[in-house]
C-alpha positions in Angstrom: 7.3 17.3 2.7 6.5 14.3 0.8 4.2 13.5 -1.8 3.0 10.5 -2.7 0.9 9.0 -5.9 -0.8 5.4 -5.9 -1.7 3.9 -9.0 -2.1 0.7 -10.3 -6.0 0.0 -9.3 -9.3 -0.6 -10.9 -12.0 -3.6 -11.3 -11.1 -7.2 -10.9 -12.8 -10.4 -10.8 -12.1 -12.3 -7.1 -9.1 -14.7 -8.4 -7.4 -12.2 -9.7 -4.7 -10.2 -9.1 -3.8 -6.7 -9.4 -0.6 -4.6 -8.1 -0.5 -1.5 -7.0 2.5 1.5 -6.8 3.5 4.4 -4.6 5.6 7.0 -5.9 7.3 9.3 -3.7 8.4 12.8 -4.6 11.2 13.0 -1.7 14.7 12.3 -1.4 14.6 10.6 1.7 12.2 7.6 0.3 14.7 5.0 1.3 15.0 6.1 5.3 11.1 5.4 5.8 8.7 2.9 7.0 6.0 2.2 3.9 2.8 1.4 4.4 -0.3 0.3 3.0 -3.9 0.6 4.6 -7.1 0.3 2.9 -10.4 2.0 4.2 -14.4 1.1 2.9 -17.1 3.7 3.6 -18.0 4.0 7.6 -14.9 2.2 8.5 -12.1 2.7 10.2 -8.6 2.5 8.0 -7.0 -0.5 8.4 -3.2 -1.6 8.0 -2.5 -3.8 5.6 1.1 -4.5 4.8 4.5 -2.7 6.4 7.8 -2.7 4.9 10.8 -1.4 7.2 13.4 0.9 5.9 15.8 -2.2 6.2 13.1 -4.9 3.7 11.2 -6.7 6.6 7.8 -6.8 5.7 4.8 -7.6 7.9 1.1 -8.2 6.8 -2.2 -8.0 7.8 -3.6 -11.6 8.7 -6.7 -11.1 6.3 -3.7 -10.7 3.4 -0.8 -12.7 4.5 0.0 -15.1 1.9 -1.9 -13.5 -0.6 -0.6 -9.9 -1.3 3.5 -9.1 -0.7 4.5 -5.4 -0.3 7.9 -4.8 -1.9 10.2 -1.2 -2.5 12.6 0.2 -4.9 14.6 3.0 -3.5 16.2 3.4 -6.2 12.7 4.6 -7.6 10.9 5.4 -4.5 8.7 4.0 -5.1 6.8 0.8 -3.1 4.1 -1.7 -4.5 1.4 -4.1 -3.3 1.0 -7.0 -5.2 -2.4 -8.5 -4.5 -3.2 -12.1 -5.6 -6.2 -14.5 -5.1 -8.3 -11.1 -4.7 -11.5 -11.2 -3.0 -14.7 -9.3 -2.8 -13.9 -8.4 0.7 -10.6 -6.4 -0.6 -12.8 -4.0 -2.3 -11.5 -0.7 -1.0 -9.4 2.4 -1.3 -5.6 1.3 -0.7 -3.7 4.1 0.5 0.2 4.2 0.7 2.0 5.6 4.1 5.2 7.3 4.7 5.8 7.1 8.4 9.5 8.3 10.0 9.7 8.6 13.9 12.8 10.6 14.6 11.8 13.4 11.8 8.0 13.2 12.9 7.1 12.3 9.2 3.6 10.4 8.3 2.8 11.4 4.7 -0.4 9.7 2.6 -1.3 9.2 -0.6 -4.6 9.5 -2.0 -5.5 6.6 -2.9 -6.7 4.2 -5.2 -9.7 2.5 -5.9 -9.8 -1.3 -5.6 -13.3 -3.0 -6.3 -13.2 -7.0 -6.5 -16.2 -8.0 -8.0 -17.8 -10.6 -11.0 
């Protein structure tokens, strides 16, 4: 069982930046596809960014060019650098570790990001 712990959320003004971190507890972090999702009350959880085990990245259109996902396998950590934040980025952000061959699909507890003046 993998445990994921997010941190780095908070209140920021529009145009500001935050960096989210997600630390994994297990020993096979490097094989996971790591993803960041976000969710606002009353809406479905939506995919924000993905990074593969090989370091390839992909982004939702609404964050492309503003957010950057990265990983440090030695630290068992995935990051989400969020720049030029907008009020519509306000959500609870969750990290996810996924690997189909071992039926792995783990979630963190979420961290709140609020963008407001």
